[in-house]
C-alpha positions in Angstrom: -25.7 42.1 -36.1 -28.9 42.4 -34.2 -28.9 38.6 -33.5 -25.3 38.9 -32.1 -26.4 41.8 -29.9 -29.4 39.7 -28.7 -27.2 36.6 -27.9 -24.5 38.7 -26.0 -27.4 40.0 -23.9 -28.7 36.4 -23.1 -25.2 35.5 -22.2 -24.9 38.3 -20.0 -28.1 37.8 -18.3 -27.2 33.9 -17.9 -23.9 34.9 -16.0 -25.4 37.5 -13.9 -28.1 35.2 -12.5 -25.9 32.1 -12.5 -24.0 33.1 -9.2 -21.2 30.9 -10.2 -18.6 30.3 -13.1 -20.2 28.7 -16.2 -18.3 26.9 -19.0 -18.4 27.9 -22.3 -19.9 24.7 -23.7 -22.7 25.0 -21.3 -23.3 28.5 -22.4 -23.3 27.5 -25.9 -25.9 24.9 -25.4 -28.5 27.5 -24.0 -29.3 28.1 -27.8 -30.9 26.0 -30.4 -28.9 24.9 -32.4 -26.0 25.3 -30.0 -23.5 28.1 -30.9 -19.8 27.6 -31.9 -17.7 27.7 -28.8 -15.4 30.1 -30.6 -18.3 32.5 -31.1 -19.4 32.4 -27.3 -15.7 33.2 -26.3 -15.6 36.2 -28.7 -18.8 37.6 -27.4 -17.7 37.0 -23.8 -14.5 38.8 -24.6 -16.7 41.7 -25.9 -18.5 41.7 -22.8 -15.5 41.7 -20.5 -14.4 44.9 -22.3 -17.8 46.6 -22.0 -17.9 45.8 -18.3 -14.3 46.9 -17.7 -15.0 50.5 -16.6 -17.5 49.4 -14.1 -17.1 47.9 -10.4 -18.2 44.6 -11.5 -16.0 42.6 -14.0 -16.3 39.5 -16.1 -13.5 37.1 -15.6 -12.3 33.6 -16.9 -11.5 31.1 -14.3 -11.0 27.4 -14.4 -14.6 26.3 -14.2 -15.9 29.0 -16.8 -16.8 32.5 -16.8 -18.2 34.7 -14.0 -19.0 38.2 -12.9 -17.4 39.4 -9.7 -16.9 42.5 -7.8 -13.3 44.2 -8.5 -10.9 43.8 -5.7 -11.0 47.6 -5.0 -14.6 47.4 -3.8 -14.4 43.9 -2.0 -14.3 45.3 1.6 -17.6 46.8 0.9 -19.1 43.9 -0.4 -17.9 41.8 2.6 -20.1 43.9 4.9 -23.2 42.3 3.1 -22.4 39.0 4.9 -22.1 38.8 8.6 -20.3 35.5 8.4 -16.6 35.6 8.6 -14.6 33.0 6.5 -12.9 30.1 8.6 -9.4 30.9 9.5 -6.9 28.0 8.9 -3.9 27.2 10.8 -0.3 27.6 9.4 -0.1 23.7 9.0 -3.3 23.9 6.6 -1.9 26.7 4.8 1.5 25.1 4.1 0.0 21.8 3.3 -2.1 23.4 0.5 0.9 25.2 -0.8 2.9 22.0 -0.9 0.0 20.1 -2.7 -0.4 23.1 -5.2 3.2 23.1 -6.3 4.1 19.5 -6.0 1.0 17.6 -7.1 0.0 14.9 -7.3 1.6 14.6 -3.7 1.0 12.0 -0.9 0.5 12.9 2.6 4.2 11.5 3.1 5.5 13.9 0.4 4.0 16.9 2.5 5.6 15.3 5.7 8.9 15.1 4.1 9.0 18.6 3.0 7.4 20.1 6.3 9.3 17.9 8.6 6.4 17.3 10.8 3.7 14.7 10.8 0.4 15.9 8.9 -2.7 15.4 11.0 -5.8 14.0 9.2 -7.5 17.2 10.3 -5.3 19.0 8.0 -6.3 17.1 4.8 -9.9 17.0 6.1 -10.0 20.8 6.2 -8.7 21.1 2.7 -11.0 18.4 1.4 -14.0 20.1 3.2 -13.1 23.4 1.5 -13.1 21.5 -1.7 -9.5 22.8 -2.5 -7.9 19.4 -2.8 -9.0 16.0 -3.7 -7.9 12.3 -4.2 -6.8 11.9 -7.7 -5.3 8.4 -7.4 -2.8 6.0 -5.4 0.7 5.7 -5.6 1.8 2.1 -6.5 4.0 1.7 -3.3 3.3 -0.5 -0.1 0.1 0.7 1.4 -0.9 2.6 -2.0 -1.0 6.0 -0.2 -3.7 8.5 -1.7 -2.3 11.1 -4.1 -3.7 14.5 -3.6 -4.1 17.4 -6.2 -5.9 20.7 -6.2 -9.3 21.3 -7.6 -11.2 23.5 -10.1 -12.7 25.1 -6.9 -9.1 26.1 -5.6 -8.3 27.6 -9.0 -11.7 29.5 -9.1 -11.0 30.8 -5.5 -7.7 32.2 -6.7 -9.3 33.6 -9.9 -7.0 31.4 -12.0 -7.8 29.6 -15.3 -5.1 26.8 -14.8 -2.2 25.7 -12.6 0.3 27.3 -15.3 -0.9 30.8 -13.9 0.3 30.1 -10.3 3.1 32.4 -9.6 6.7 30.9 -9.8 8.1 30.0 -6.5 11.0 32.3 -7.0 8.5 35.3 -7.2 7.1 34.6 -3.8 8.6 36.9 -1.1 9.1 34.9 2.1 11.2 37.6 3.8 8.4 39.0 5.9 5.8 36.9 7.7 2.6 38.7 9.2 -0.4 37.5 10.9 -3.6 38.0 8.9 -6.8 38.7 10.5 -9.9 37.2 9.3 -9.3 37.0 5.3 -11.9 39.1 3.6 -12.3 36.8 0.6 -11.8 33.0 -0.2 -9.5 34.1 -3.1 -7.3 36.2 -0.7 -7.1 33.4 1.6 -5.9 31.0 -0.8 -3.3 33.3 -2.4 -1.8 33.8 1.0 -1.5 30.0 1.3 0.6 29.8 -1.8 3.3 32.1 -0.4 4.2 29.4 2.2 7.9 29.9 3.1 8.2 26.2 3.7 8.7 25.8 0.0 11.2 28.6 -0.3 13.5 28.5 2.5 16.8 26.5 2.1 17.6 23.7 4.5 21.0 22.4 5.4 20.2 19.4 3.4 18.9 21.2 0.4 15.5 22.3 -0.8 12.6 20.3 0.3 14.6 18.2 3.1 12.8 17.5 6.2 13.4 20.2 8.9 12.9 20.1 12.7 10.3 22.8 13.4 7.9 23.1 16.2 5.9 20.1 17.7 5.9 16.8 16.2 2.4 17.1 14.7 -0.1 19.8 13.6 -3.7 19.7 14.6 -4.5 21.7 11.6 -8.1 22.6 12.6 -9.5 25.9 11.5 -8.8 28.5 14.0 -6.2 26.4 15.7 -3.7 29.2 14.8 -3.6 32.5 12.9 -2.8 32.0 9.3 0.8 33.1 8.2 0.9 35.3 5.2 3.3 37.3 3.2 3.2 40.9 2.9 
């Protein structure tokens, strides 16, 4: 029992100083001999319960386990950093939403759904944020790149897997509001998933191209205020 208490303390310390999510196998390898992964998970579950009453919580995301401030106190924590997170245009947010729900998807797939050409800057903004990456090429003329979301994308949303994304039917696209500077990366990414482009029916059925706005989108951060659901 004393050994388990000591091991749990080491796991707790490792996660507190890591500053990022750590995978269970990596935590297990801190010990000699390495611990069983199931034991590590059980001790992490115990830690999560112990920290539940506090303002900091232990959560599991795609990359592993991490400590983070609870959402209720996030606006206080944001004041520690003078840097504002980048603001992304509606084009970037909608492209991210389409890739998240249709992946793997090509640039042409995104254009077919949005009804406008997708600027290179849009894809670059998502790649720079490490939210999407190329996972292959479609075996069609030109072999267009196939894009999918990353573990960083899931981590920023606080999700463990894509199966935890909210069903499209659960996203309310009835009211669109402008969002000022997003307080956290997680919030910014969650708003991206609520893109009405995936929900609104078109005369030709869901997902059909639509005429909307200019023929292209610049997609650069700050080009337009992001659109979010409320």
